[in-house]
TORLUM-261498 format. One record per residue (C-alpha): x negated, y negated, z negated; residue number from 1. Coordinates in steps of 0.001 Angstrom, whole numbers, padded with zeros to 6 digits, always signed. Layout:
! TORLUM-261498
<pt><east>X</east><north>Y</north><up>Z</up><resi>NUM</resi></pt>
...
//
This chain:
! TORLUM-261498
<pt><east>-000028</east><north>-000261</north><up>+000176</up><resi>1</resi></pt>
<pt><east>-003128</east><north>-002327</north><up>-000795</up><resi>2</resi></pt>
<pt><east>-003451</east><north>-002450</north><up>+003232</up><resi>3</resi></pt>
<pt><east>-000066</east><north>-002848</north><up>+003969</up><resi>4</resi></pt>
<pt><east>+000691</east><north>-006577</north><up>+005858</up><resi>5</resi></pt>
<pt><east>+004063</east><north>-008080</north><up>+005212</up><resi>6</resi></pt>
<pt><east>+004532</east><north>-008625</north><up>+008596</up><resi>7</resi></pt>
<pt><east>+004159</east><north>-004862</north><up>+009644</up><resi>8</resi></pt>
<pt><east>+007692</east><north>-004283</north><up>+007056</up><resi>9</resi></pt>
<pt><east>+010871</east><north>-003887</north><up>+008518</up><resi>10</resi></pt>
<pt><east>+013453</east><north>-006114</north><up>+006523</up><resi>11</resi></pt>
<pt><east>+016781</east><north>-007322</north><up>+007274</up><resi>12</resi></pt>
<pt><east>+017467</east><north>-011053</north><up>+006734</up><resi>13</resi></pt>
<pt><east>+019801</east><north>-012269</north><up>+004085</up><resi>14</resi></pt>
<pt><east>+018967</east><north>-009348</north><up>+001939</up><resi>15</resi></pt>
<pt><east>+017298</east><north>-009734</north><up>-001402</up><resi>16</resi></pt>
<pt><east>+014215</east><north>-007668</north><up>-002102</up><resi>17</resi></pt>
<pt><east>+011794</east><north>-006939</north><up>-004651</up><resi>18</resi></pt>
<pt><east>+008391</east><north>-007486</north><up>-003886</up><resi>19</resi></pt>
<pt><east>+005523</east><north>-006338</north><up>-007009</up><resi>20</resi></pt>
<pt><east>+002080</east><north>-007451</north><up>-006588</up><resi>21</resi></pt>
<pt><east>-001280</east><north>-007552</north><up>-008999</up><resi>22</resi></pt>
<pt><east>+000553</east><north>-004305</north><up>-010644</up><resi>23</resi></pt>
<pt><east>+002921</east><north>-006288</north><up>-012841</up><resi>24</resi></pt>
<pt><east>+004582</east><north>-009383</north><up>-011060</up><resi>25</resi></pt>
<pt><east>+008246</east><north>-008813</north><up>-009360</up><resi>26</resi></pt>
<pt><east>+009543</east><north>-011516</north><up>-007158</up><resi>27</resi></pt>
<pt><east>+012961</east><north>-011095</north><up>-005979</up><resi>28</resi></pt>
<pt><east>+012851</east><north>-012816</north><up>-002131</up><resi>29</resi></pt>
<pt><east>+015412</east><north>-013211</north><up>+000368</up><resi>30</resi></pt>
<pt><east>+014368</east><north>-013595</north><up>+003859</up><resi>31</resi></pt>
<pt><east>+015926</east><north>-016080</north><up>+006377</up><resi>32</resi></pt>
<pt><east>+015848</east><north>-016751</north><up>+009713</up><resi>33</resi></pt>
<pt><east>+013984</east><north>-019906</north><up>+010887</up><resi>34</resi></pt>
<pt><east>+017704</east><north>-021528</north><up>+012213</up><resi>35</resi></pt>
<pt><east>+018846</east><north>-021063</north><up>+008525</up><resi>36</resi></pt>
<pt><east>+019053</east><north>-024716</north><up>+007337</up><resi>37</resi></pt>
<pt><east>+015777</east><north>-025832</north><up>+005308</up><resi>38</resi></pt>
<pt><east>+017786</east><north>-027684</north><up>+002562</up><resi>39</resi></pt>
<pt><east>+018210</east><north>-026081</north><up>-000784</up><resi>40</resi></pt>
<pt><east>+015304</east><north>-023644</north><up>-000301</up><resi>41</resi></pt>
<pt><east>+013695</east><north>-021951</north><up>-002225</up><resi>42</resi></pt>
<pt><east>+016468</east><north>-020839</north><up>-004370</up><resi>43</resi></pt>
<pt><east>+015500</east><north>-019152</north><up>-007989</up><resi>44</resi></pt>
<pt><east>+017376</east><north>-016048</north><up>-008393</up><resi>45</resi></pt>
<pt><east>+015871</east><north>-015194</north><up>-011884</up><resi>46</resi></pt>
<pt><east>+013134</east><north>-016605</north><up>-013672</up><resi>47</resi></pt>
<pt><east>+010795</east><north>-013761</north><up>-015096</up><resi>48</resi></pt>
<pt><east>+009663</east><north>-013998</north><up>-018408</up><resi>49</resi></pt>
<pt><east>+005783</east><north>-013832</north><up>-018999</up><resi>50</resi></pt>
<pt><east>+004351</east><north>-010386</north><up>-019469</up><resi>51</resi></pt>
<pt><east>+002239</east><north>-009730</north><up>-022080</up><resi>52</resi></pt>
<pt><east>-001006</east><north>-008424</north><up>-021485</up><resi>53</resi></pt>
<pt><east>-001259</east><north>-005617</north><up>-024444</up><resi>54</resi></pt>
<pt><east>-000174</east><north>-002246</north><up>-023941</up><resi>55</resi></pt>
<pt><east>+003236</east><north>-001462</north><up>-024307</up><resi>56</resi></pt>
<pt><east>+002654</east><north>+001753</north><up>-026140</up><resi>57</resi></pt>
<pt><east>+000785</east><north>+000461</north><up>-028651</up><resi>58</resi></pt>
<pt><east>+001044</east><north>-002977</north><up>-028379</up><resi>59</resi></pt>
<pt><east>-002862</east><north>-003333</north><up>-029895</up><resi>60</resi></pt>
<pt><east>-004933</east><north>-002814</north><up>-026998</up><resi>61</resi></pt>
<pt><east>-005041</east><north>-005312</north><up>-023728</up><resi>62</resi></pt>
<pt><east>-003098</east><north>-003279</north><up>-020882</up><resi>63</resi></pt>
<pt><east>-005222</east><north>-001874</north><up>-017814</up><resi>64</resi></pt>
<pt><east>-002661</east><north>-000100</north><up>-015812</up><resi>65</resi></pt>
<pt><east>+000614</east><north>-000778</north><up>-014364</up><resi>66</resi></pt>
<pt><east>+002692</east><north>+002478</north><up>-014144</up><resi>67</resi></pt>
<pt><east>+005417</east><north>+002314</north><up>-011712</up><resi>68</resi></pt>
<pt><east>+008107</east><north>+004849</north><up>-011495</up><resi>69</resi></pt>
<pt><east>+007613</east><north>+007011</north><up>-014692</up><resi>70</resi></pt>
<pt><east>+010904</east><north>+007619</north><up>-015952</up><resi>71</resi></pt>
<pt><east>+009087</east><north>+008296</north><up>-019614</up><resi>72</resi></pt>
<pt><east>+008334</east><north>+004827</north><up>-019991</up><resi>73</resi></pt>
<pt><east>+011660</east><north>+003135</north><up>-020369</up><resi>74</resi></pt>
<pt><east>+010535</east><north>+000519</north><up>-018182</up><resi>75</resi></pt>
<pt><east>+009166</east><north>+000205</north><up>-014725</up><resi>76</resi></pt>
<pt><east>+006379</east><north>-001437</north><up>-014296</up><resi>77</resi></pt>
<pt><east>+005167</east><north>-000526</north><up>-017428</up><resi>78</resi></pt>
<pt><east>+001722</east><north>-001739</north><up>-018737</up><resi>79</resi></pt>
<pt><east>-000706</east><north>+000025</north><up>-020708</up><resi>80</resi></pt>
<pt><east>-004124</east><north>+000919</north><up>-022260</up><resi>81</resi></pt>
<pt><east>-006456</east><north>+003814</north><up>-020878</up><resi>82</resi></pt>
<pt><east>-006040</east><north>+005818</north><up>-024418</up><resi>83</resi></pt>
<pt><east>-002123</east><north>+005563</north><up>-024295</up><resi>84</resi></pt>
<pt><east>-002199</east><north>+006443</north><up>-020741</up><resi>85</resi></pt>
<pt><east>-004255</east><north>+009841</north><up>-021522</up><resi>86</resi></pt>
<pt><east>-002347</east><north>+010394</north><up>-024243</up><resi>87</resi></pt>
<pt><east>+000839</east><north>+010853</north><up>-022454</up><resi>88</resi></pt>
<pt><east>-000567</east><north>+013228</north><up>-020261</up><resi>89</resi></pt>
<pt><east>+000188</east><north>+014082</north><up>-016814</up><resi>90</resi></pt>
<pt><east>+003542</east><north>+013524</north><up>-015573</up><resi>91</resi></pt>
<pt><east>+005519</east><north>+016310</north><up>-013559</up><resi>92</resi></pt>
<pt><east>+006383</east><north>+014470</north><up>-010822</up><resi>93</resi></pt>
<pt><east>+003039</east><north>+012825</north><up>-009663</up><resi>94</resi></pt>
<pt><east>+004698</east><north>+012206</north><up>-006138</up><resi>95</resi></pt>
<pt><east>+006681</east><north>+009695</north><up>-007479</up><resi>96</resi></pt>
<pt><east>+004361</east><north>+007381</north><up>-010008</up><resi>97</resi></pt>
<pt><east>+002201</east><north>+004900</north><up>-009221</up><resi>98</resi></pt>
<pt><east>-000560</east><north>+003490</north><up>-011177</up><resi>99</resi></pt>
<pt><east>-002075</east><north>+000375</north><up>-010421</up><resi>100</resi></pt>
<pt><east>-005459</east><north>-001123</north><up>-012336</up><resi>101</resi></pt>
<pt><east>-004518</east><north>-004435</north><up>-013705</up><resi>102</resi></pt>
<pt><east>-006957</east><north>-007534</north><up>-012310</up><resi>103</resi></pt>
<pt><east>-009410</east><north>-008096</north><up>-015250</up><resi>104</resi></pt>
<pt><east>-009594</east><north>-011706</north><up>-016380</up><resi>105</resi></pt>
<pt><east>-012598</east><north>-013109</north><up>-016598</up><resi>106</resi></pt>
<pt><east>-013349</east><north>-014459</north><up>-020395</up><resi>107</resi></pt>
<pt><east>-014219</east><north>-017837</north><up>-020920</up><resi>108</resi></pt>
<pt><east>-016973</east><north>-018701</north><up>-023655</up><resi>109</resi></pt>
<pt><east>-016990</east><north>-022036</north><up>-024880</up><resi>110</resi></pt>
<pt><east>-020095</east><north>-023645</north><up>-024244</up><resi>111</resi></pt>
<pt><east>-022434</east><north>-025291</north><up>-027320</up><resi>112</resi></pt>
//
């Protein structure tokens, strides 16, 4: 999926789609035709609250993976740390599950 370009996807105009990128950032989009009126765009359909970077299982360690499609987690995508993902063991249906490494944010150290 990392090599897929948006222009290569087939989509219908005026139908809602969910765009997932960076492992845990969701956007709801509606494609419009160039002849559609320009005023009133973009329309905000939902304001997604910021997602914590802590693991959703232990709430102590920074998450390193976004897991999409695993019904054991209760939410999709779900961000987890490495130890919690390892402790869960392999899922039964591995083809339906996608794990995406989260980008590592640079740490800022104060200069004195």
